[in-house]
C-alpha positions in Angstrom: -0.1 0.0 -0.2 3.1 2.2 1.0 4.2 1.9 -2.8 0.9 2.4 -4.3 1.1 5.8 -2.1 4.8 6.7 -3.2 3.7 6.2 -6.7 0.6 8.8 -6.5 2.5 11.2 -5.1 5.3 10.9 -7.0 2.8 11.4 -10.2 1.3 14.3 -8.6 4.5 16.0 -8.4 6.0 15.4 -11.5 2.6 16.9 -13.3 2.8 19.9 -11.3 6.6 20.1 -11.8 6.1 19.7 -15.8 3.1 21.8 -16.0 5.3 25.1 -14.8 8.4 24.0 -17.2 5.8 23.8 -20.2 4.1 26.8 -19.2 7.8 28.5 -19.0 8.1 27.8 -22.7 6.4 31.0 -23.0 9.5 32.7 -22.2 10.7 31.9 -25.8 8.1 34.3 -27.1 9.9 37.2 -24.7 13.1 36.6 -26.7 14.7 34.0 -24.2 17.6 31.6 -26.0 17.4 27.7 -24.8 20.6 28.8 -22.3 18.6 31.1 -20.3 15.5 29.3 -20.2 17.4 26.2 -19.2 19.0 28.5 -16.3 15.8 30.1 -15.4 14.1 26.4 -14.9 17.1 25.4 -13.0 16.6 28.3 -10.8 12.8 27.8 -10.0 11.7 25.5 -7.2 8.6 24.6 -8.6 10.2 23.2 -11.6 12.3 21.1 -9.8 9.9 18.9 -8.4 9.0 17.3 -11.8 12.3 15.6 -11.4 12.2 14.9 -7.7 8.5 13.7 -8.7 10.0 11.0 -11.6 12.6 9.9 -9.0 9.8 8.8 -6.4 8.1 7.3 -9.2 11.3 5.3 -10.3 11.9 4.2 -6.7 8.3 3.2 -5.9 8.7 0.8 -9.0 12.0 -0.5 -8.7 13.1 -0.6 -5.3 12.4 -4.7 -4.1 10.0 -5.0 -1.3 12.2 -6.8 0.8 9.6 -9.6 1.2 11.5 -12.9 0.0 8.8 -15.4 0.1 5.7 -13.8 -1.4 3.9 -15.4 -4.1 3.8 -13.7 -6.9 1.5 -14.2 -10.0 
């Protein structure tokens, strides 16, 4: 049950973070180049929770439970 919760929390964080990253693509219309855009994205905390959410999802899926005698169907 904890893995499902971690997966859902990671999914929510990644959605929020990547929505901000996509919404900041409007900076290109203001004359920013890619280097300035990347520097801006890295400096914003709300954009950094996207990769953190992906890391939580990865850990929730691929870290083993530790129960060795469990029957898997």
